[in-house]
Residue frames as a rotation matrix with the C-alpha (Angstrom) as fourth column:
MET 1
0.475 0.190 -0.859 -32.92
-0.837 0.397 -0.376 11.81
0.269 0.898 0.348 11.30
GLY 2
-0.401 -0.703 -0.588 -30.50
-0.404 0.711 -0.576 9.43
0.823 0.007 -0.569 13.08
ILE 3
0.673 0.553 -0.492 -30.82
0.173 0.529 0.831 7.24
0.719 -0.644 0.260 16.09
GLU 4
0.653 -0.438 0.618 -29.29
-0.757 -0.345 0.556 7.37
-0.030 -0.830 -0.556 19.55
LEU 5
0.166 -0.672 -0.722 -26.00
-0.244 0.681 -0.690 5.45
0.955 0.291 -0.051 19.78
ASN 6
0.992 0.111 0.067 -25.43
-0.095 0.274 0.957 3.37
0.088 -0.955 0.282 22.85
ASP 7
0.444 -0.880 0.170 -22.02
-0.706 -0.227 0.671 2.85
-0.552 -0.418 -0.721 24.45
LEU 8
0.108 -0.401 0.910 -21.40
0.290 0.888 0.357 -0.42
-0.951 0.225 0.212 22.56
ASP 9
0.780 0.199 0.593 -22.11
0.621 -0.123 -0.774 1.25
-0.081 0.972 -0.220 19.20
VAL 10
0.883 -0.467 0.040 -19.71
-0.462 -0.883 -0.084 4.09
0.074 0.055 -0.996 20.00
PHE 11
0.243 -0.800 0.548 -17.04
-0.445 0.410 0.796 1.60
-0.862 -0.438 -0.257 21.17
ASN 12
0.247 -0.103 0.964 -17.35
0.631 0.772 -0.080 -0.43
-0.736 0.627 0.255 17.94
ILE 13
0.933 0.100 0.347 -17.29
0.334 -0.602 -0.726 2.68
0.136 0.793 -0.594 15.74
ARG 14
0.680 -0.731 0.057 -14.14
-0.695 -0.618 0.367 3.97
-0.233 -0.290 -0.928 17.48
ASN 15
0.108 -0.642 0.759 -12.41
-0.097 0.753 0.651 0.59
-0.989 -0.144 0.019 17.16
PHE 16
0.528 0.170 0.832 -13.30
0.746 0.375 -0.550 0.42
-0.405 0.911 0.071 13.49
THR 17
0.974 -0.147 0.174 -11.99
-0.037 -0.855 -0.518 3.91
0.225 0.498 -0.838 12.78
LEU 18
0.436 -0.868 0.238 -8.75
-0.678 -0.143 0.721 3.23
-0.592 -0.475 -0.651 14.65
LYS 19
0.125 -0.370 0.921 -8.19
0.365 0.880 0.304 0.10
-0.922 0.298 0.245 12.56
ILE 20
0.790 0.212 0.576 -8.87
0.613 -0.239 -0.753 2.08
-0.022 0.948 -0.319 9.35
LYS 21
0.869 -0.495 0.018 -6.39
-0.496 -0.868 0.036 4.76
-0.002 -0.040 -0.999 10.42
ARG 22
0.193 -0.829 0.525 -3.74
-0.393 0.425 0.815 2.12
-0.899 -0.364 -0.244 11.14
LEU 23
0.292 -0.026 0.956 -4.30
0.700 0.687 -0.195 0.48
-0.651 0.726 0.219 7.76
ILE 24
0.958 0.060 0.280 -4.00
0.238 -0.710 -0.663 3.83
0.159 0.701 -0.695 5.99
SER 25
0.612 -0.783 0.113 -0.75
-0.713 -0.483 0.508 4.55
-0.343 -0.391 -0.854 7.86
LEU 26
0.104 -0.550 0.829 0.60
0.034 0.835 0.549 1.11
-0.994 -0.029 0.105 7.01
ARG 27
0.622 0.209 0.755 -0.28
0.724 0.216 -0.656 1.57
-0.300 0.954 -0.017 3.35
GLN 28
0.960 -0.273 0.065 1.52
-0.235 -0.907 -0.349 4.91
0.154 0.320 -0.935 3.23
ARG 29
0.317 -0.887 0.336 4.65
-0.683 0.032 0.730 3.46
-0.658 -0.461 -0.596 4.85
LEU 30
0.173 -0.204 0.964 4.64
0.410 0.904 0.118 0.52
-0.896 0.375 0.240 2.46
LEU 31
0.864 0.193 0.465 4.28
0.503 -0.314 -0.805 2.81
-0.009 0.929 -0.369 -0.52
GLU 32
0.763 -0.647 0.009 7.22
-0.644 -0.757 0.111 4.91
-0.065 -0.090 -0.994 0.67
TYR 33
0.092 -0.717 0.691 9.29
-0.344 0.628 0.698 1.76
-0.934 -0.302 -0.189 1.17
LEU 34
0.413 0.149 0.898 8.32
0.659 0.632 -0.408 0.44
-0.629 0.760 0.163 -2.27
THR 35
0.996 -0.016 0.084 9.18
0.044 -0.747 -0.663 3.77
0.074 0.665 -0.743 -3.91
LYS 36
0.432 -0.894 0.118 12.68
-0.805 -0.324 0.496 3.81
-0.406 -0.310 -0.860 -2.33
ARG 37
-0.013 -0.454 0.891 13.36
-0.047 0.890 0.453 0.17
-0.999 -0.036 -0.033 -3.19
MET 38
0.662 0.310 0.683 12.15
0.628 0.269 -0.730 0.47
-0.410 0.912 -0.017 -6.79
TYR 39
0.930 -0.362 -0.065 14.34
-0.348 -0.812 -0.469 3.55
0.117 0.459 -0.881 -7.44
THR 40
0.146 -0.915 0.376 17.30
-0.787 0.123 0.605 1.61
-0.600 -0.384 -0.702 -6.00
ILE 41
-0.112 -0.157 0.981 16.68
0.139 0.975 0.172 -1.71
-0.984 0.155 -0.088 -7.79
ALA 42
-0.257 0.126 0.958 15.21
0.945 0.240 0.222 -0.64
-0.202 0.963 -0.181 -11.09
PRO 43
-0.370 0.114 -0.922 15.40
0.191 -0.962 -0.195 3.12
-0.909 -0.248 0.334 -11.63
ASN 44
-0.939 0.009 -0.345 14.83
-0.330 -0.318 0.889 3.00
-0.102 0.948 0.302 -15.38
LEU 45
-0.639 0.746 -0.187 11.79
0.574 0.624 0.531 0.73
0.513 0.232 -0.827 -15.11
THR 46
-0.211 0.528 -0.823 10.44
0.870 -0.283 -0.405 2.91
-0.447 -0.801 -0.399 -12.31
SER 47
-0.647 -0.101 -0.756 10.86
-0.097 -0.972 0.213 6.04
-0.756 0.211 0.619 -14.37
ILE 48
-0.935 0.270 -0.229 9.01
-0.217 0.073 0.973 4.51
0.280 0.960 -0.009 -17.32
VAL 49
-0.321 0.869 -0.377 6.10
0.221 0.455 0.862 2.73
0.921 0.193 -0.338 -15.68
GLY 50
0.213 0.378 0.901 6.10
-0.741 -0.539 0.401 3.86
0.637 -0.753 0.165 -12.03
GLU 51
-0.607 -0.539 0.584 6.70
-0.794 0.381 -0.474 2.11
0.033 -0.751 -0.659 -8.75
LEU 52
-0.008 0.694 0.720 3.53
-0.618 0.563 -0.549 0.05
-0.786 -0.449 0.425 -8.49
VAL 53
0.864 0.351 -0.361 3.40
-0.492 0.440 -0.751 -1.19
-0.104 0.826 0.553 -12.05
GLY 54
0.077 -0.934 -0.349 7.14
-0.763 0.170 -0.624 -1.91
0.642 0.315 -0.699 -12.05
ALA 55
-0.605 -0.274 0.748 6.86
-0.756 0.493 -0.431 -3.95
-0.251 -0.826 -0.505 -8.86
LYS 56
0.401 0.808 0.431 3.89
-0.500 0.587 -0.636 -5.88
-0.767 0.039 0.640 -10.29
LEU 57
0.742 -0.184 -0.645 5.82
-0.596 0.260 -0.760 -6.61
0.308 0.948 0.083 -13.48
ILE 58
-0.397 -0.917 0.022 8.85
-0.789 0.329 -0.519 -7.88
0.469 -0.223 -0.855 -11.53
SER 59
-0.378 0.319 0.869 6.57
-0.669 0.555 -0.494 -9.98
-0.640 -0.769 0.004 -9.31
HIS 60
0.696 0.717 -0.021 4.75
-0.514 0.478 -0.712 -11.45
-0.501 0.507 0.702 -12.31
ALA 61
0.528 -0.576 -0.624 8.01
-0.607 0.259 -0.752 -12.27
0.595 0.775 -0.213 -14.11
GLY 62
0.847 -0.174 -0.503 9.54
0.416 0.807 0.420 -13.77
0.332 -0.565 0.755 -10.94
SER 63
0.173 -0.814 -0.555 12.64
0.720 -0.281 0.635 -11.61
-0.672 -0.509 0.537 -10.89
LEU 64
0.491 -0.099 -0.866 14.16
-0.384 -0.917 -0.112 -8.56
-0.782 0.387 -0.488 -12.47
THR 65
-0.626 -0.779 -0.033 16.43
-0.422 0.302 0.855 -10.81
-0.656 0.549 -0.518 -14.53
ASN 66
-0.515 0.522 0.680 13.48
0.703 0.711 -0.014 -12.79
-0.491 0.471 -0.733 -15.91
LEU 67
0.554 0.728 -0.404 11.69
0.369 -0.650 -0.665 -9.53
-0.747 0.219 -0.628 -16.71
SER 68
0.123 -0.594 -0.795 14.70
-0.620 -0.672 0.406 -8.25
-0.775 0.443 -0.451 -18.61
LYS 69
-0.809 -0.382 0.447 14.87
0.046 0.718 0.695 -11.45
-0.586 0.583 -0.563 -20.66
């Protein structure tokens, strides 16, 4: 049902998958970092809305102080 892949196709597919794997790894490390920082900086906010939403709220407000106001 498929076609034969030549060496260039295989090379490009491998490069693409390696880039995807690196991006997934980077995303996981960033999420771990964000989780640690949010529990340190704003533990109550993190417990209520979670790490991602809390970080977005702080970013949108400009600072934690502005968010609290």
